[in-house]
C-alpha positions as CSV (number, residue, x, y, z in Angstrom):
1,M,67.8,18.2,-230.2
2,K,66.0,16.1,-227.6
3,R,67.4,12.9,-229.2
4,A,71.0,14.3,-229.0
5,L,70.4,15.3,-225.4
6,L,69.1,11.8,-224.5
7,L,72.1,10.2,-226.2
8,F,74.4,12.4,-224.2
9,V,72.6,11.5,-220.9
10,I,72.8,7.7,-221.8
11,L,76.5,8.0,-222.6
12,F,77.2,10.0,-219.4
13,L,75.4,7.5,-217.2
14,L,77.2,4.6,-218.9
15,F,80.5,6.4,-218.3
16,A,79.6,7.1,-214.7
17,V,78.7,3.5,-214.1
18,L,81.9,2.2,-215.6
19,S,83.9,4.7,-213.6
20,S,82.2,4.1,-210.3
21,Q,82.0,0.4,-210.4
22,N,85.8,0.0,-210.1
23,N,87.1,0.9,-206.7
24,M,89.5,-0.5,-204.1
25,N,89.0,0.9,-200.7
26,I,91.8,1.2,-198.1
27,I,91.4,-1.7,-195.6
28,A,94.6,-0.9,-193.6
29,Q,97.2,1.8,-193.3
30,F,100.5,1.6,-191.5
31,Q,103.4,4.1,-191.0
32,G,107.0,4.0,-189.9
33,E,108.2,4.9,-186.4
34,H,110.1,8.1,-187.2
35,H,111.1,10.5,-189.9
36,T,113.4,9.3,-192.7
37,S,112.9,5.7,-191.6
38,K,112.1,4.8,-195.2
39,Y,109.3,2.5,-194.0
40,G,108.0,0.5,-197.0
41,M,111.2,0.8,-199.1
42,S,110.7,-2.9,-199.8
43,M,107.8,-5.3,-199.1
44,A,106.9,-8.9,-199.5
45,S,103.8,-11.0,-199.1
46,M,103.7,-14.7,-198.0
47,D,102.2,-17.0,-195.4
48,F,105.1,-16.7,-193.0
49,N,103.5,-18.3,-189.9
50,H,102.0,-21.1,-192.0
51,D,98.4,-20.5,-190.8
52,G,96.8,-20.4,-194.2
53,F,96.6,-16.5,-194.3
54,M,98.8,-14.2,-196.3
55,D,101.1,-12.0,-194.2
56,L,102.7,-8.6,-195.1
57,V,106.4,-8.0,-194.6
58,V,107.7,-4.5,-194.6
59,S,111.3,-3.2,-194.4
60,S,112.4,0.1,-192.9
61,P,116.1,0.3,-193.9
62,S,116.8,3.7,-192.3
63,Y,115.2,2.8,-189.0
64,G,117.2,4.2,-186.1
65,Y,118.5,7.2,-188.1
66,I,118.4,10.4,-186.2
67,Y,120.2,13.4,-187.8
68,G,123.5,14.1,-186.0
69,S,122.8,11.4,-183.4
70,S,122.5,7.8,-184.6
71,P,122.9,5.9,-187.9
72,S,120.5,3.7,-189.7
73,R,120.3,0.1,-188.5
74,G,117.2,-1.1,-190.2
75,K,114.1,-3.0,-189.1
76,V,111.7,-5.6,-190.6
77,Y,108.1,-5.9,-189.6
78,I,105.7,-8.9,-190.3
79,Y,102.0,-8.3,-190.0
80,Y,100.0,-11.5,-189.8
81,G,97.0,-11.7,-192.1
82,G,93.6,-13.0,-191.2
83,P,89.9,-12.0,-191.0
84,N,90.7,-9.2,-188.5
85,F,93.5,-7.6,-190.6
86,S,93.1,-3.8,-190.3
87,S,95.0,-0.6,-189.5
88,N,94.9,-1.8,-185.9
89,T,96.9,-4.9,-186.7
90,Q,100.3,-4.7,-184.9
91,A,103.5,-6.3,-186.3
92,S,103.6,-9.8,-184.8
93,V,107.3,-10.3,-185.7
94,T,110.0,-7.7,-185.9
95,L,113.8,-7.8,-186.4
96,E,116.1,-4.8,-185.7
97,G,119.6,-4.2,-186.8
98,T,122.3,-3.6,-184.2
99,Y,124.6,-1.2,-186.1
100,N,125.9,1.6,-183.9
101,G,128.2,3.5,-186.2
102,T,131.3,1.3,-186.0
103,I,130.2,-2.4,-185.8
104,G,126.9,-4.3,-185.9
105,I,124.3,-5.4,-188.4
106,R,122.3,-3.2,-190.8
107,L,119.1,-4.7,-192.3
108,N,118.0,-3.7,-195.8
109,D,115.8,-5.4,-198.4
110,V,113.2,-8.1,-198.0
111,I,112.1,-10.4,-200.8
112,N,109.7,-13.3,-201.2
113,V,112.1,-15.8,-202.8
114,G,109.6,-18.7,-203.3
115,D,109.5,-22.1,-201.7
116,I,113.3,-22.8,-201.5
117,N,113.0,-25.6,-198.9
118,G,110.1,-27.4,-200.5
119,D,107.7,-27.3,-197.6
120,G,104.8,-25.8,-199.6
121,Y,105.3,-22.2,-198.2
122,D,107.2,-19.3,-199.7
123,D,110.2,-18.2,-197.8
124,L,111.7,-14.8,-196.8
125,Y,115.0,-13.3,-197.8
126,I,116.6,-10.4,-195.8
127,Y,119.7,-8.7,-197.0
128,A,122.0,-7.5,-194.2
129,T,125.5,-6.1,-193.8
130,D,127.6,-7.1,-190.7
131,Y,130.3,-4.6,-190.1
132,G,131.8,-6.6,-187.3
133,A,132.4,-9.7,-189.4
134,P,135.5,-10.7,-191.3
135,S,135.6,-9.2,-194.8
136,S,134.6,-12.5,-196.4
137,Q,131.3,-12.4,-194.3
138,V,130.2,-8.8,-194.3
139,Q,127.3,-9.3,-196.7
140,R,124.7,-11.7,-195.4
141,L,122.0,-13.3,-197.5
142,M,119.6,-14.5,-194.8
143,F,116.8,-17.0,-195.6
144,F,113.9,-17.7,-193.3
145,Y,111.5,-20.7,-193.9
146,G,108.8,-19.3,-191.6
147,G,106.6,-21.3,-189.2
148,T,108.4,-19.6,-186.3
149,S,107.5,-16.7,-184.0
150,D,110.7,-14.7,-184.5
151,L,113.4,-13.8,-187.0
152,N,116.3,-14.3,-184.6
153,T,117.7,-17.4,-186.2
154,P,117.9,-17.6,-190.0
155,D,117.4,-21.1,-191.5
156,H,120.3,-20.5,-193.9
157,I,122.9,-17.7,-194.4
158,M,125.0,-17.2,-197.5
159,Y,128.0,-15.0,-196.9
160,V,129.2,-12.7,-199.7
161,P,132.7,-11.1,-199.5
162,L,133.2,-7.4,-199.8
163,N,134.8,-7.7,-203.2
164,T,131.4,-8.9,-204.6
165,Y,128.8,-6.4,-205.6
166,I,125.3,-7.8,-205.6
167,Y,123.1,-6.6,-208.4
168,F,119.9,-8.5,-208.0
169,I,118.2,-11.3,-206.1
170,N,115.0,-12.5,-207.9
171,K,112.4,-15.2,-207.3
172,L,112.5,-17.7,-210.2
173,G,110.2,-20.5,-209.2
174,D,111.1,-24.2,-209.7
175,V,113.4,-24.2,-212.8
176,N,114.4,-27.9,-212.7
177,G,111.2,-29.5,-211.4
178,D,112.7,-30.9,-208.2
179,G,110.1,-29.4,-205.9
180,F,112.3,-26.5,-204.6
181,G,112.0,-22.9,-205.6
182,D,115.1,-21.4,-207.1
183,I,116.7,-17.9,-207.1
184,G,118.2,-15.7,-209.7
185,F,121.5,-14.2,-208.5
186,T,123.4,-11.6,-210.4
187,H,126.6,-10.1,-209.0
188,Y,130.0,-8.6,-210.0
189,I,133.3,-9.7,-208.6
190,T,135.6,-6.7,-208.4
191,G,138.3,-6.8,-211.1
192,Q,137.0,-9.9,-212.6
193,Y,133.5,-10.4,-214.2
194,R,129.8,-10.3,-213.8
195,V,128.1,-13.6,-212.9
196,F,124.6,-14.6,-213.9
197,S,123.6,-17.7,-211.9
198,I,120.8,-19.6,-210.2
199,I,120.9,-20.5,-206.5
200,M,119.3,-23.9,-206.4
201,G,116.7,-24.4,-203.8
202,G,117.2,-27.1,-201.2
203,T,121.0,-27.2,-201.7
204,Y,122.0,-23.5,-202.2
205,V,124.4,-24.7,-204.8
206,E,125.2,-21.9,-207.3
207,N,124.6,-22.9,-210.9
208,V,126.4,-20.4,-213.1
209,I,124.6,-19.7,-216.3
210,F,126.7,-17.0,-217.9
211,T,129.7,-14.9,-217.0
212,Y,130.6,-11.6,-218.5
213,S,134.0,-9.9,-218.5
214,Y,132.9,-6.3,-218.6
215,Y,131.9,-4.1,-215.7
216,L,129.3,-1.5,-216.4
217,S,128.3,0.3,-213.3
218,Y,125.2,2.0,-214.7
219,G,123.9,-0.9,-216.8
220,L,121.4,-3.3,-215.1
221,C,122.0,-7.0,-215.5
222,T,119.6,-9.6,-214.2
223,V,118.3,-13.1,-214.1
224,S,114.5,-12.6,-213.9
225,G,111.7,-15.1,-213.3
226,I,108.9,-14.9,-215.9
227,G,106.8,-18.0,-214.9
228,D,106.1,-21.2,-216.8
229,I,105.4,-19.4,-220.1
230,N,105.3,-22.6,-222.3
231,N,103.4,-24.7,-219.6
232,D,105.9,-27.6,-219.5
233,G,106.1,-27.7,-215.7
234,Y,109.4,-25.7,-215.4
235,A,109.7,-22.0,-214.5
236,D,111.4,-20.0,-217.2
237,F,113.6,-17.0,-216.9
238,T,115.3,-14.2,-218.8
239,L,118.9,-13.1,-218.7
240,A,119.6,-9.5,-219.6
241,Y,122.7,-7.3,-219.8
242,T,124.3,-4.4,-221.6
243,N,127.6,-4.7,-223.5
244,N,129.8,-1.7,-222.8
245,D,132.1,-2.1,-225.8
246,P,131.6,1.1,-227.8
247,N,132.2,-0.7,-231.1
248,I,129.7,-3.5,-230.7
249,G,127.6,-2.1,-227.8
250,Y,124.0,-3.4,-227.6
251,H,121.3,-4.3,-225.1
252,L,120.3,-8.0,-225.0
253,I,117.6,-10.0,-223.3
254,N,117.6,-13.8,-223.7
255,I,114.7,-16.2,-222.7
256,Y,115.8,-19.5,-221.1
257,Y,113.3,-22.3,-221.2
258,S,114.0,-24.3,-218.1
259,N,114.5,-28.1,-217.9
260,S,115.5,-30.9,-215.5
261,T,119.1,-30.9,-216.5
262,G,120.1,-27.3,-215.5
263,I,122.0,-27.0,-218.8
264,Y,121.1,-23.9,-220.8
265,N,122.9,-23.7,-224.2
266,N,120.3,-22.4,-226.6
267,P,118.5,-19.4,-225.2
268,Q,116.0,-17.5,-227.4
269,I,116.7,-13.9,-228.1
270,L,113.8,-11.7,-226.9
271,I,115.4,-8.5,-228.1
272,Q,118.9,-7.3,-229.2
273,T,119.0,-3.6,-229.9
274,Q,121.0,-0.5,-229.8
275,E,118.0,1.4,-228.4
276,P,117.8,1.8,-224.6
277,I,115.7,-0.7,-222.8
278,T,115.2,-1.9,-219.3
279,K,116.9,-5.1,-218.2
280,V,114.3,-6.5,-215.8
281,S,111.5,-8.9,-216.9
282,K,108.5,-9.7,-214.7
283,S,106.0,-12.6,-214.3
284,L,102.4,-11.4,-214.6
285,G,100.7,-14.7,-213.8
286,D,98.1,-16.1,-216.2
287,M,96.2,-13.0,-217.3
288,N,94.0,-14.8,-219.8
289,N,93.5,-18.1,-217.9
290,D,94.8,-20.3,-220.7
291,G,97.3,-22.3,-218.6
292,Y,100.3,-20.3,-219.7
293,D,102.1,-17.7,-217.6
294,D,102.4,-14.3,-219.1
295,F,105.2,-11.8,-218.6
296,M,106.4,-8.2,-219.1
297,G,109.6,-8.5,-221.2
298,Y,111.1,-5.0,-221.0
299,I,110.3,-1.3,-221.4
300,S,111.5,0.7,-224.4
301,N,110.7,4.1,-225.8
302,Y,107.8,2.5,-227.5
303,G,106.1,1.1,-224.5
304,T,105.9,-1.5,-221.7
305,H,105.8,-4.7,-223.6
306,V,103.8,-7.8,-222.5
307,W,103.8,-11.3,-224.0
308,L,101.1,-13.9,-223.4
309,G,102.6,-17.3,-222.8
310,S,102.5,-19.9,-225.6
311,D,104.0,-23.2,-226.9
312,N,105.3,-21.1,-229.8
313,L,106.1,-17.6,-228.5
314,N,106.4,-14.9,-231.1
315,V,109.1,-12.8,-229.6
316,S,109.2,-10.2,-232.4
317,T,105.8,-8.7,-231.5
318,P,104.5,-8.2,-227.9
319,S,100.9,-9.3,-227.3
320,Y,100.1,-5.8,-226.1
321,N,101.6,-2.8,-224.2
322,L,100.5,-1.5,-220.8
323,T,98.7,1.8,-221.0
324,P,99.8,3.8,-219.0
325,G,103.1,1.9,-219.0
326,W,104.0,2.3,-215.3
327,T,106.3,-0.1,-213.6
328,G,108.3,2.2,-211.3
329,D,111.9,2.9,-212.1
330,E,114.3,1.0,-214.4
331,T,114.2,-2.0,-212.0
332,S,110.4,-2.3,-212.5
333,R,110.0,-2.7,-208.8
334,S,106.4,-1.3,-209.0
335,L,104.8,-4.1,-210.9
336,V,102.9,-6.9,-209.2
337,H,100.0,-9.3,-210.0
338,G,97.1,-11.0,-208.2
339,D,93.5,-11.9,-208.8
340,F,91.9,-8.8,-207.2
341,N,88.3,-9.6,-208.2
342,N,88.5,-13.4,-207.8
343,D,87.3,-14.1,-211.4
344,G,90.1,-16.6,-212.3
345,Y,92.1,-14.2,-214.3
346,E,95.3,-12.8,-212.9
347,D,95.3,-9.0,-212.7
348,V,98.3,-6.6,-212.8
349,V,99.2,-3.3,-211.1
350,G,101.9,-0.9,-212.1
351,A,102.7,2.4,-210.5
352,S,104.5,5.6,-211.2
353,Y,105.9,7.0,-208.0
354,N,106.8,10.3,-209.7
355,Q,103.1,10.8,-210.4
356,R,101.9,9.1,-207.2
357,E,99.5,6.9,-209.0
358,A,99.0,3.2,-209.7
359,A,97.1,1.6,-212.6
360,V,95.1,-1.6,-212.3
361,Y,95.0,-3.8,-215.5
362,L,92.3,-6.5,-215.1
363,G,92.9,-9.9,-216.7
364,R,90.4,-11.2,-219.2
365,I,90.1,-13.7,-222.1
366,T,91.8,-11.1,-224.4
367,P,93.8,-8.7,-222.3
368,N,94.4,-5.3,-223.9
369,G,96.8,-3.6,-221.5
370,T,94.5,-0.6,-220.9
371,S,94.1,0.2,-217.2
372,D,90.7,-0.2,-215.6
373,L,91.3,1.8,-212.4
374,I,93.8,4.5,-211.3
375,I,94.6,4.7,-207.6
376,H,96.4,7.8,-206.3
377,Q,97.6,9.5,-203.1
378,Y,98.8,12.8,-204.4
379,T,99.7,14.2,-200.9
380,Y,102.2,11.4,-200.2
381,E,105.6,11.6,-202.0
382,N,106.8,8.5,-203.8
383,F,103.5,6.8,-203.5
384,G,103.9,3.7,-205.6
385,H,107.6,3.2,-205.0
386,T,107.0,-0.4,-203.9
387,L,104.0,-2.7,-204.3
388,A,103.0,-6.1,-202.8
389,A,99.9,-8.3,-203.4
390,G,98.1,-10.9,-201.3
391,D,94.8,-11.7,-199.6
392,F,95.7,-10.2,-196.2
393,N,92.1,-10.0,-194.8
394,A,91.1,-13.5,-195.8
395,D,88.0,-12.5,-197.8
396,G,89.0,-14.5,-200.9
397,Y,90.1,-11.5,-202.9
398,C,93.8,-10.5,-203.4
399,D,94.6,-7.2,-201.9
400,L,97.1,-4.5,-203.1
401,T,99.7,-2.9,-200.9
402,I,101.3,0.4,-202.0
403,A,104.1,2.2,-200.2
404,A,105.2,5.8,-200.0
405,P,108.5,5.2,-198.2
406,Y,110.2,8.6,-198.2
407,E,110.1,12.3,-199.1
408,Y,112.6,14.4,-200.9
409,S,112.3,17.3,-198.4
410,P,112.3,18.8,-195.8
411,W,115.6,17.3,-194.4
412,P,116.8,16.7,-191.8
413,T,113.5,17.3,-190.0
414,G,110.0,16.5,-191.0
415,T,107.0,14.4,-190.3
416,F,107.0,12.0,-193.3
417,Y,107.6,8.6,-191.5
418,G,106.9,6.4,-194.5
419,F,103.5,5.0,-195.2
420,V,102.0,1.7,-196.4
421,F,98.4,1.6,-197.8
422,V,96.5,-1.7,-198.2
423,Y,93.6,-1.6,-200.8
424,G,91.0,-4.4,-200.7
425,G,90.2,-6.5,-203.7
426,N,86.5,-7.0,-204.4
427,A,84.0,-8.5,-206.9
428,G,83.0,-5.1,-208.3
429,L,86.2,-4.8,-210.3
430,S,85.4,-5.3,-214.0
431,D,86.6,-4.5,-217.4
432,T,86.0,-0.9,-218.4
433,T,88.7,-0.6,-221.1
434,V,89.2,3.0,-220.1
435,A,91.3,4.5,-217.4
436,N,89.1,6.0,-214.7
437,T,91.1,9.2,-214.5
438,D,90.6,9.9,-218.3
439,T,89.3,13.5,-218.2
440,T,88.1,13.8,-221.7
441,M,84.7,14.2,-220.1
442,P,84.1,16.9,-217.5
443,N,85.1,15.9,-214.0
444,Q,81.7,15.6,-212.1
445,I,83.2,16.4,-208.8
446,N,84.6,19.9,-209.4
447,H,83.3,20.6,-212.9
448,V,86.7,21.3,-214.3
449,S,87.5,20.0,-217.8
450,L,90.7,19.9,-219.8
451,T,91.2,20.2,-223.5
452,I,94.6,19.7,-225.2
453,S,95.1,20.5,-228.9
454,P,96.2,19.5,-231.3
455,N,96.4,15.9,-230.3
456,P,98.4,14.3,-231.9
457,Y,100.8,17.2,-231.7
458,N,103.5,17.7,-234.4
459,I,106.6,18.8,-232.4
460,T,107.9,20.7,-235.4
461,K,104.8,22.8,-236.0
462,G,103.4,25.4,-233.7
463,K,102.6,25.0,-230.0
464,L,100.6,22.6,-227.8
465,K,97.5,24.4,-226.4
466,F,95.9,23.8,-223.0
467,K,92.4,25.0,-222.2
468,I,91.0,24.5,-218.7
469,E,87.3,25.4,-218.0
470,G,85.2,25.6,-214.8
471,L,87.9,27.1,-212.6
472,E,87.6,29.2,-209.4
473,K,89.4,32.5,-209.7
474,N,93.0,32.9,-208.5
475,E,93.7,29.2,-208.3
476,I,97.3,28.1,-208.9
477,A,98.1,25.4,-211.4
478,T,101.2,23.7,-212.8
479,I,101.4,21.6,-216.0
480,E,103.6,18.4,-215.9
481,I,104.4,16.0,-218.8
482,Y,105.7,12.4,-218.2
483,N,107.1,9.9,-220.6
484,I,105.9,6.2,-220.6
485,K,108.4,5.4,-217.9
486,G,106.8,7.8,-215.5
487,Q,109.8,10.2,-215.8
488,S,109.0,14.0,-215.7
489,V,110.1,15.6,-219.0
490,Y,108.4,19.0,-218.6
491,R,107.1,21.1,-215.7
492,S,105.8,24.6,-216.0
493,K,106.2,27.4,-213.5
494,P,103.2,28.1,-211.2
495,L,100.3,29.5,-213.3
496,V,97.7,31.9,-211.8
497,M,94.2,31.1,-213.0
498,N,92.6,34.6,-213.1
499,S,89.3,33.6,-214.7
500,K,87.0,30.6,-215.0
501,T,88.6,29.7,-218.3
502,F,92.4,29.5,-218.7
503,E,94.5,29.0,-221.8
504,H,98.2,28.2,-222.0
505,S,100.6,27.2,-224.8
506,I,103.9,25.4,-224.7
507,Q,106.4,24.2,-227.3
508,L,107.9,20.7,-227.0
509,F,110.4,20.5,-229.8
510,N,113.0,18.9,-227.6
511,L,111.0,15.7,-226.9
512,S,111.0,12.6,-229.0
513,P,107.9,11.3,-230.8
514,S,106.0,9.0,-228.5
515,V,103.0,8.8,-226.1
516,Y,103.1,11.0,-223.0
517,I,100.9,11.7,-220.0
518,C,100.0,15.3,-219.2
519,R,99.1,16.2,-215.7
520,I,97.5,19.4,-214.6
521,N,97.8,20.1,-210.8
522,I,95.3,22.6,-209.5
523,G,95.6,22.9,-205.7
524,D,94.9,19.4,-204.4
525,K,93.1,18.4,-207.6
526,V,94.9,16.5,-210.4
527,H,93.7,15.9,-214.0
528,T,95.6,13.6,-216.5
529,K,95.3,13.1,-220.2
530,K,97.3,11.1,-222.7
531,I,98.9,13.0,-225.6
532,S,100.7,11.8,-228.7
533,L,103.7,13.6,-230.1
534,I,104.6,13.1,-233.7
535,R,107.1,14.6,-236.2
């Protein structure tokens, strides 16, 4: 009996050490200027003022909106990084739209598009609409090279006519080895076709890779940068789209290995399937420090699939899946990478803004895709909607920025201005191979434990049972279940906990076999656990 108790104490202490050693404290917090400003709807990190420190760029596309009074005109903020970066840091550079309801400019997204002018610094893209311009110049793609103290004069503007719908602008890296960063550009010309092209850095010449005659409004189609996955000195990319022909419909993602010629005739098929998948790939940097960039290929019902770069990539089988597989919505906007513990391995962060949580996956010699830290802000709606990464406080560790840009209600009044949290990287982050919010052991803060059985659960047999122990009487709880994309698939009505132990059963016969995340909300406390559904 004593030996068993000693073993339990050792295991508990080991778990406590592993759980406590990984932490990222908030080093700065910012908020929008008014309700419904959607501050943090998009973000970017780069050394905009060319002083050697990473800067944070935040967009507020609904800035200026006052219900029944004035429309959105948008605003962009740039916070300069450096040793004194904190919540007291004021935006050093701002740009406001001028839209007044009839004419003027509205500002929207911001993106780091890479070093498109070849000066050694990444550049900033701002998308704007000019309602006072001729129809051929209403949409403005504005590029800023940085090194200036304002955003009043773009270094280059591409005008896009109203009959062109822009799907995606993505950073690719240098695809042809000429020293200029290039941009993935996907758009649809009304009544004609979709165009997949590369805007070549330095010249802004559009190199059309592929055209497609169908228009599918709900199907994503992208040219996505995935890094130099075969280590040949050229940044590679994927091209993805959905065919809307009901007879031959399929989802397709091709890998294009870049070269100096700019001719791409023989792409490699990453996946071609009738099953639904996302159409955005993402570079993850070099997670295992072997000289090859790694990437997230797509998300399917079976997981968020990651490949480690190689000279001879095996596209049929991912190297591993992210667990939990959070990347935000179908555009995977909530997936970034950076070396948060400065150990030479690139780390990855993915978020679920439905769950208001972000998972940190640390790089290592053999990455396994299991998160090593869960960060959450449960009181802020849409926390995790947008992420950015960079060493903003100049301490040698990459920092993580997470935005909660808007609320679902109340509307039109409220106090949710949009919030941006900056979490500091640190040397204490290390491989735990378990998610820190795994509540298979009792929560040592409030002594509440959660048991779910049977697990795995056969959806054709019986009910899934929940047992919660260590409660205070008359607490209110809800049970939520999310799929691997972070989408809510079940939510219970409020449940009154009338004793210290509470049991509840549900039947999930309408769900597909897969891995799901169950979340129990008790007041301001949240407990999560992974469950597997089988048939």
